[in-house]
C-alpha positions in Angstrom: 48.0 91.8 113.4 49.1 95.1 113.2 49.3 98.4 110.7 52.4 100.2 111.5 52.5 103.8 110.5 55.4 105.8 110.6 57.0 109.2 109.3 60.4 109.4 107.6 61.8 112.2 110.3 60.1 109.8 113.5 60.0 106.7 114.7 57.4 104.2 114.1 54.4 103.6 115.5 52.3 100.4 116.1 48.7 99.9 116.6 45.8 97.6 116.0 44.7 97.5 112.7 41.0 97.4 113.3 41.4 100.8 115.5 43.9 102.2 112.6 40.8 102.0 110.2 38.6 103.2 112.9 40.7 106.1 114.0 41.8 107.4 110.6 39.4 106.7 107.9 36.9 109.8 109.5 40.0 112.1 108.9 38.1 113.3 105.0 35.4 114.6 107.1 37.8 117.2 108.9 38.1 120.3 107.2 41.5 120.3 105.4 44.3 121.6 107.1 45.0 125.0 106.0 49.1 124.7 105.5 48.1 121.6 102.8 46.6 122.5 99.8 47.6 119.0 98.2 47.8 115.3 99.6 49.7 113.1 97.3 48.8 109.3 98.1 51.4 107.5 96.4 50.7 103.2 96.8 53.6 100.7 95.9 54.2 97.3 95.8 57.9 96.0 95.8 58.8 98.6 93.9 62.4 98.5 94.0 64.8 101.2 93.1 62.1 103.1 91.1 60.2 103.9 94.4 62.4 107.1 95.7 63.0 108.6 92.0 59.2 109.0 91.6 58.9 110.7 95.2 62.1 113.0 94.7 60.7 114.2 91.6 57.2 114.6 93.1 58.6 116.6 95.7 60.7 118.5 93.1 57.9 119.4 90.9 55.1 120.5 93.7 58.0 122.6 95.2 58.8 124.6 91.9 55.1 124.9 91.7 55.0 126.4 95.3 52.3 124.3 96.2 51.6 123.4 100.0 51.9 119.5 99.7 52.5 116.2 101.6 53.4 112.9 100.6 51.6 109.7 102.1 53.3 106.6 100.3 51.8 103.6 101.1 53.6 100.4 101.4 51.0 97.3 100.4 52.8 94.7 102.1 55.9 95.2 100.4 58.6 93.0 101.1 61.7 94.2 99.2 62.6 96.8 101.8 61.6 99.5 99.4 59.9 101.8 102.2 62.7 102.0 103.9 64.3 103.9 100.6 62.0 106.8 101.6 63.7 107.9 104.7 65.4 111.6 105.1 62.6 113.0 102.3 61.1 115.6 104.2 57.1 115.9 104.3 56.9 112.2 103.5 54.9 110.2 105.5 55.2 106.0 105.3 51.9 104.0 106.1 53.2 100.1 106.3 50.4 97.6 105.6 51.9 94.3 107.2 50.0 92.4 103.9 49.3 92.6 100.6 45.8 93.7 99.6 45.7 95.6 96.4 45.5 99.0 94.6 42.7 99.8 96.0 42.7 99.0 99.8 46.3 100.7 99.9 44.5 104.2 98.4 42.1 104.0 101.3 44.6 103.8 104.2 46.6 106.8 102.7 43.2 108.7 101.9 42.1 108.0 105.4 45.7 110.0 106.5 45.2 112.8 103.9 45.3 116.5 105.2 44.8 118.3 102.1 42.1 120.4 100.2 43.4 118.5 97.0 44.0 114.7 97.3 45.9 113.1 94.2 47.6 109.4 93.4 50.3 108.6 91.4 51.7 104.9 90.7 55.2 104.3 92.0 56.6 102.2 89.4 58.0 104.9 86.7 55.9 104.8 84.1 53.9 108.0 85.0 56.0 111.3 85.7 54.8 112.3 88.7 55.1 115.9 87.6 51.9 115.5 85.8 50.4 116.1 89.2 51.2 119.6 89.6 49.6 120.2 86.1 46.4 118.6 87.0 46.5 120.6 90.2 46.4 123.8 88.2 43.5 122.4 86.1 41.2 121.4 88.7 41.8 124.5 90.7 41.0 127.0 88.2 38.2 125.2 86.8 37.0 124.1 90.1 36.8 120.5 88.7 35.5 117.5 91.0 38.6 115.9 89.8 41.2 115.8 87.2 42.7 112.3 85.5 44.9 111.0 83.4 43.3 110.1 80.1 45.9 107.9 77.7 43.2 108.1 74.8 43.9 112.0 75.3 44.8 113.2 71.5 48.1 115.1 73.2 48.9 111.9 75.3 51.9 109.5 74.4 52.6 106.2 75.3 55.9 103.8 75.4 53.7 100.5 76.8 53.7 97.8 74.7 51.4 96.6 72.0 50.1 94.0 74.7 49.3 96.8 77.3 47.7 98.8 74.4 45.2 96.1 73.4 44.7 95.2 76.9 43.8 98.9 77.8 41.6 99.5 74.6 40.0 96.0 75.4 39.0 97.3 78.9 37.9 101.0 78.4 35.7 99.7 75.3 33.8 97.2 77.8 33.7 99.8 80.7 32.2 102.2 78.0 29.8 99.8 76.8 28.7 99.0 80.5 28.3 101.7 82.1 28.2 104.7 79.7 29.9 107.1 81.9 31.5 109.8 79.4 35.0 108.8 80.8 37.5 107.1 77.9 40.1 106.2 81.1 39.2 105.1 84.0 42.5 103.0 85.3 45.5 105.2 84.4 47.0 105.7 87.8 47.3 109.5 88.2 44.6 111.7 89.6 43.5 114.5 91.3 40.3 114.7 93.5 38.8 117.6 95.3 38.8 116.6 98.9 34.5 117.1 99.7 34.0 114.4 96.4 36.5 111.6 97.9 34.6 112.2 101.3 31.4 111.7 99.9 32.0 108.8 97.6 34.4 107.0 99.7 31.6 105.2 102.0 30.1 103.7 98.9 33.4 102.1 97.6 34.5 98.5 98.4 36.9 97.3 96.0 40.7 96.7 97.2 42.6 96.3 94.0 42.4 97.8 90.2 39.0 98.0 90.1 39.0 100.9 92.6 39.3 103.6 90.1 36.4 102.5 88.2 34.6 102.0 91.1 35.4 105.1 92.1 33.7 106.8 88.6 30.4 104.7 88.7 29.4 106.0 91.9 30.1 109.6 91.4 27.9 109.3 88.1 25.0 107.7 90.5 25.6 110.1 93.0 25.6 113.1 90.2 29.0 114.3 90.5 30.1 114.3 86.7 32.5 117.7 86.3 35.6 115.3 85.9 38.1 116.6 83.5 40.6 114.7 81.0 44.6 115.7 80.9 46.8 114.3 78.7 49.5 111.9 80.2 52.9 110.7 79.2 53.6 106.7 79.7 57.0 105.6 79.9 58.8 103.0 80.0 58.4 101.1 83.5 61.0 101.0 85.6 60.0 98.5 88.1 58.5 95.1 87.4 54.6 95.5 86.7 51.7 94.3 89.4 49.4 93.7 86.4 49.7 89.9 85.4 47.3 88.0 83.7 45.8 87.0 86.6 45.2 90.6 88.0 43.7 91.3 84.5 41.3 88.5 84.6 40.6 89.7 88.4 40.1 93.2 87.0 37.4 91.7 84.3 35.6 89.8 87.1 35.2 92.7 89.5 34.0 94.8 86.8 31.3 92.8 86.4 30.8 92.5 90.2 30.5 96.2 90.1 28.1 96.3 87.5 25.7 94.0 89.4 26.3 96.3 92.5 25.2 99.4 90.4 21.8 97.5 89.1 20.9 95.2 91.2 21.2 96.5 94.7 21.5 100.2 96.4 25.4 100.3 96.8 25.7 103.7 94.6 22.8 105.3 95.4 22.9 109.0 96.6 21.9 109.4 100.0 20.9 112.4 101.8 24.2 114.2 103.0 24.4 113.5 107.4 26.4 114.9 110.0 29.2 112.3 110.9 31.0 112.3 113.7 34.2 110.7 114.1 33.1 108.6 116.9 30.0 107.3 114.9 31.6 106.7 111.6 32.4 102.9 110.5 34.7 102.0 108.4 34.1 100.5 104.5 32.8 97.3 105.1 35.8 95.3 104.0 38.4 97.0 105.9 37.0 95.1 108.7 38.1 91.7 107.2 40.6 92.8 105.1 43.6 91.6 107.2 41.8 88.3 108.5 41.4 87.4 104.9 44.9 88.4 103.9 46.5 86.4 106.7 
């Protein structure tokens, strides 16, 4: 089984999946590339025609803000040919996973390739305007925050989501508040900007491959004493692409939420550890990366 990494301006490169994880995942422990302020990871799974317009809006907004950026688009086993729609776009790299593993897995692959001092991500299905990221970056930079996240419950947020989606979101955010007391009203909206060192510190503790990735990130951050995250308003439009948040995905996310709760209280998964110098040759991929391809095949 192999992963494929290719740039939209160059030929594809194929290499063993396990090797790809071990080589790439150490990149966040290197200094940021001084020519890249912001890396934006765009995970996607069969988004159809919505992918290229989303990335084009992202490029246009960051260019207008004169941000030095790169886009890392990660196909999570897409079968609709959507990765090819990004051909010809400048400053866009595409990582193709051969199998569908989940949003969290796709984000891990994208983070492992990131070169920016700040690292953001945004959903590809068209409901979140990617132009929010330029605003989030400015807010994070000026406040020197650990990160800025989209908050659907912010007083200035506007949502065109269905009544069902709003009800599910309210139920889940209430559950999260009761279980974890994070002080964060909305962990799940797929638009965030995070400081590179914060992400590098927390990634080795994260195990979630699917939608509970966002929650686990904030749980690990609280356990590590990292709390300087700022909420920002977001405008949610009607989805351009079909949603991957099915009833099965909702139930799985609830199950994964209780798994995270058990890890927090019954194990040392998120316990702070003394900082150590990690050399790339010594660094091991997160536990799930060693078996993810075999499990999904």
